[in-house]
C-alpha positions in Angstrom: -49.3 8.0 -57.2 -47.5 11.1 -58.5 -49.7 13.2 -56.2 -48.6 11.2 -53.1 -44.9 11.5 -54.1 -45.3 15.2 -54.5 -46.9 15.6 -51.1 -44.2 13.5 -49.6 -41.5 15.7 -51.1 -43.3 18.9 -49.8 -43.4 17.4 -46.4 -39.7 16.5 -46.5 -38.8 20.1 -47.6 -40.9 21.6 -44.7 -39.3 19.3 -42.2 -35.8 20.3 -43.4 -36.7 23.9 -43.3 -37.9 23.5 -39.7 -34.6 21.9 -38.7 -32.7 24.8 -40.3 -34.9 27.3 -38.6 -34.3 25.7 -35.2 -30.6 25.8 -35.7 -30.4 29.4 -36.9 -30.8 31.1 -33.5 -27.8 29.1 -32.2 -25.4 30.7 -34.7 -25.3 34.2 -33.2 -25.1 32.7 -29.7 -22.0 30.7 -30.7 -20.4 33.8 -32.2 -21.1 35.8 -29.0 -19.7 32.9 -26.9 -16.5 33.0 -28.9 -16.2 36.8 -28.7 -17.1 37.4 -25.1 -14.8 36.3 -22.3 -16.1 33.6 -20.0 -17.8 34.7 -16.9 -15.0 35.2 -14.2 -17.3 33.6 -11.6 -16.9 30.3 -13.4 -13.1 30.2 -13.1 -11.5 28.0 -10.4 -11.4 29.8 -7.1 -8.0 29.5 -5.3 -9.8 29.6 -1.9 -11.9 26.6 -2.8 -8.8 24.9 -3.9 -7.2 25.5 -0.5 -10.3 24.2 1.2 -10.2 21.0 -0.9 -6.5 20.6 -0.2 -6.9 20.9 3.6 -7.6 17.7 5.5 -10.8 17.7 7.6 -10.4 18.9 11.2 -11.8 15.6 12.4 -9.9 13.4 10.0 -8.8 10.2 11.9 -5.1 9.8 12.4 -3.4 7.0 10.5 -0.4 5.2 11.9 3.0 5.9 10.4 6.5 4.4 10.5 8.1 5.1 13.9 4.9 5.6 15.8 4.9 4.0 19.2 1.7 2.1 20.0 0.2 0.1 22.8 -1.9 -3.0 21.9 -4.3 -4.2 24.6 -6.2 -7.6 24.4 -9.5 -7.9 26.2 -9.3 -10.2 29.2 -5.6 -11.0 28.6 -3.5 -8.3 30.3 -0.5 -10.5 30.1 -0.5 -10.1 26.3 -0.4 -6.3 26.3 2.4 -5.2 24.0 4.3 -1.9 23.5 5.5 -1.7 20.0 7.0 0.6 17.4 5.8 0.6 13.8 8.8 -0.4 11.8 10.4 1.3 8.8 8.5 -1.2 6.6 5.2 -0.2 8.2 4.8 -3.5 10.2 4.8 -4.7 13.7 5.5 -8.2 15.0 3.4 -10.1 17.6 3.9 -13.6 19.0 2.0 -16.4 17.2 0.8 -14.2 14.3 4.1 -12.7 13.2 4.3 -9.5 11.1 1.3 -7.3 10.4 1.2 -4.2 8.2 -0.2 -1.3 10.1 1.1 1.8 8.4 -1.6 4.1 7.0 -4.2 2.2 9.1 -6.4 4.1 11.6 -6.4 2.8 15.1 -9.6 0.9 14.6 -8.4 -0.5 11.3 -5.2 -1.6 13.0 -7.1 -3.3 15.8 -9.3 -5.2 13.3 -6.2 -6.3 11.3 -4.7 -7.8 14.5 -8.0 -9.4 15.5 -8.3 -11.0 12.1 -4.8 -12.6 12.5 -5.6 -13.7 16.0 -8.9 -15.4 14.9 -6.8 -18.5 14.0 -5.8 -18.9 17.6 -8.5 -17.1 19.7 -12.2 -16.8 19.4 -13.9 -13.4 20.0 -10.6 -11.7 20.9 -11.1 -7.9 21.1 -8.1 -5.6 20.5 -7.5 -1.9 21.2 -4.7 0.1 19.7 -3.5 3.3 21.3 -0.8 5.7 20.0 1.6 6.5 22.9 4.0 8.6 20.9 3.6 10.3 17.5 6.9 10.3 15.6 5.7 9.9 11.9 3.9 13.3 11.7 6.8 14.9 9.7 6.9 17.8 7.3 9.8 18.8 5.1 10.5 22.5 5.0 12.7 23.9 2.2 13.7 27.2 0.6 14.3 30.6 2.1 14.1 29.6 5.7 16.7 29.7 8.5 16.3 26.1 9.5 15.3 23.9 6.5 14.8 20.3 7.1 12.4 17.8 8.6 10.0 19.0 11.4 8.1 16.5 13.6 4.8 17.3 15.2 2.8 15.6 18.0 -0.5 16.7 16.6 -1.8 17.8 13.2 0.9 20.0 11.6 -0.2 23.4 10.3 1.4 25.8 7.8 2.1 28.7 10.1 3.5 26.4 12.8 5.9 24.8 10.3 7.0 28.2 9.0 7.5 29.6 12.5 9.5 26.7 13.6 11.7 26.8 10.5 12.3 30.5 10.8 12.1 32.9 7.8 15.2 34.2 6.2 15.4 37.7 4.7 15.3 36.2 1.3 11.6 35.2 1.8 10.5 38.3 3.7 8.7 41.1 1.8 9.6 44.7 2.4 6.6 45.5 4.5 6.6 42.8 7.1 7.9 39.4 8.2 5.5 37.4 6.1 6.5 35.7 2.9 4.3 36.6 -0.1 3.6 33.0 -0.9 4.8 29.4 -0.5 4.2 26.1 -2.2 3.0 22.8 -0.7 3.9 19.6 -2.5 2.0 16.4 -1.7 3.2 13.2 -3.1 4.5 13.1 -6.7 1.6 14.8 -8.5 0.1 17.5 -6.3 1.1 21.1 -5.6 -0.8 24.1 -4.4 0.4 27.7 -4.0 -0.7 29.6 -0.9 -0.8 33.4 -1.2 0.2 33.7 2.4 0.5 37.4 3.0 -2.8 38.1 1.3 -4.6 35.5 3.4 -3.2 36.7 6.7 -4.0 40.4 5.9 -7.5 39.4 5.0 -7.9 37.4 8.2 -8.6 34.2 6.3 -7.9 31.2 8.6 -6.7 29.1 5.6 -3.4 30.9 6.1 -2.8 28.3 8.8 -4.2 25.4 6.9 -3.8 21.9 8.2 -1.2 19.7 6.5 -0.7 16.0 6.0 2.2 13.9 7.0 5.1 14.0 4.5 3.9 17.3 2.9 6.8 19.4 1.5 6.7 23.2 2.1 8.8 25.4 -0.3 9.3 29.1 0.5 10.8 30.9 -2.5 13.2 33.8 -2.3 11.8 37.2 -3.3 13.8 37.2 -6.5 13.8 33.5 -7.3 12.2 32.0 -10.4 11.5 28.3 -10.7 9.4 25.6 -12.2 7.7 22.6 -10.5 8.7 19.1 -11.6 6.2 16.4 -10.7 5.4 12.8 -11.6 7.9 10.0 -12.1 11.1 11.8 -11.1 13.3 10.9 -8.2 13.0 14.3 -6.4 9.7 16.0 -7.3 9.3 19.6 -6.3 10.5 23.2 -7.1 13.6 23.6 -9.3 15.2 27.0 -9.8 15.0 28.4 -13.3 18.0 30.4 -14.5 19.1 31.9 -17.8 21.1 28.8 -18.5 18.4 26.3 -17.6 17.2 23.7 -20.1 14.7 21.0 -19.9 17.5 18.5 -19.6 19.2 20.3 -16.7 15.8 20.8 -14.9 15.1 17.0 -15.1 18.6 16.3 -14.0 18.1 18.6 -11.0 15.0 16.6 -10.1 17.0 13.4 -9.9 16.1 12.0 -13.3 13.3 9.6 -14.1 12.1 6.7 -12.0 11.8 3.2 -13.4 8.0 3.7 -13.7 8.6 6.4 -16.3 9.7 3.8 -18.8 12.7 3.9 -21.2 11.5 6.7 -23.4 9.0 8.7 -21.3 6.7 11.4 -22.5 7.1 14.8 -20.9 4.3 17.3 -20.5 4.9 21.0 -19.9 1.8 22.8 -18.6 1.4 26.6 -18.2 -1.3 27.0 -15.6 -1.6 30.7 -16.3 -2.9 30.0 -19.8 -4.0 26.4 -19.4 -1.9 25.4 -22.4 0.0 22.1 -22.5 3.0 20.9 -24.6 3.7 17.2 -25.0 7.2 16.1 -25.8 9.1 12.9 -26.2 12.4 12.2 -24.4 13.9 12.1 -27.9 13.2 15.8 -28.1 15.3 16.4 -25.0 18.1 14.3 -26.3 18.1 16.1 -29.7 20.5 19.0 -29.4 18.7 21.1 -32.0 15.2 20.4 -30.7 16.1 20.8 -27.0 17.3 24.4 -27.7 13.8 25.2 -29.0 12.1 24.1 -25.7 11.7 27.2 -23.6 10.5 27.3 -20.0 8.7 30.0 -18.1 8.5 30.6 -14.3 5.6 28.8 -12.8 5.3 26.1 -15.4 4.7 22.5 -14.4 6.9 19.7 -15.9 5.1 16.4 -15.5 6.5 12.9 -16.2 3.6 10.5 -16.3 3.9 6.8 -15.5 4.7 4.6 -18.5 1.5 3.1 -20.1 -0.8 5.8 -18.6 0.1 8.7 -20.9 -2.7 11.1 -21.7 -2.4 14.6 -23.1 -4.6 16.2 -20.5 -3.5 14.1 -17.5 -1.8 16.9 -15.6 -4.6 19.4 -15.6 -7.2 16.7 -14.8 -5.1 15.1 -12.1 -4.2 18.3 -10.3 -7.5 20.2 -10.6 -8.4 21.8 -8.2 -5.1 21.4 -6.4 -3.2 23.4 -8.9 -5.7 26.0 -10.2 -5.2 28.2 -13.2 -6.0 31.3 -11.1 -3.6 30.5 -8.3 -0.6 29.7 -10.5 -1.5 32.7 -12.7 -1.0 35.0 -9.7 2.4 33.5 -9.1 3.5 33.8 -12.8 2.3 37.4 -12.9 4.2 38.2 -9.8 7.4 36.8 -11.1 
């Protein structure tokens, strides 16, 4: 019995020694991984980010508010209707009433109408044609001669928008008539920086990347510093950063919080250049002493998440690869 116990103990010791031996080679590897910088090829590529941001060339058009459409009904020419998609995204037809068509493709819109008509007609086929595109609009802001809303008949592109808006001397570099960079904001939580002059000089076609309806283009002045405010604020976008700016004044310039931010929203400040993130409570902004300790740097992103969905890494996860560390680092370094 004692002999069996002794053999068992020896076997256990040998097994433990084997596990330790298997782990030992990993220690110098972990040290080297900590000491050596990561392979630059593994970093996010801003060109890939632009490709992911650009809509596909064959992306099907989606109806928008203000678009004029023609609705044809198979075998019933008397029912043909010329309509305008209303501000609420709907159209109205006899018998079936209001139908939501905004953000539908032409085929989806036809199917939605057919589904409504099925109560009154059997096997009714519908075709929807866009006769006038009026919802393809881009907002152009910043150092341009003619800021404002631009409407396009076809798919809007970056260079077309900038050309139509005109570039002021505040956006032009000393060498030519091309701004160094511009930002494109999409919705409340997406922003990408385009190194425009570099792309044009290298012959990259992404300099004239395709845009989506309601994109906002911001062209900074050559000496202007700013931060991006995204998320649940009234006016997301670029906010100038001055020597007197505080987090409270920046949030105020963005129009304050929306109702979806909640009563005491969390605020995240992300530095894409370093990948670091600071998480604050609105109480910190209201505290006079604490608010003075909150410093902001050009190029940082201030994000206000929706109440109930707060997560420390939400900004970087949501924006990647639309806001890449490399792209924003180039901006921050330039400023």
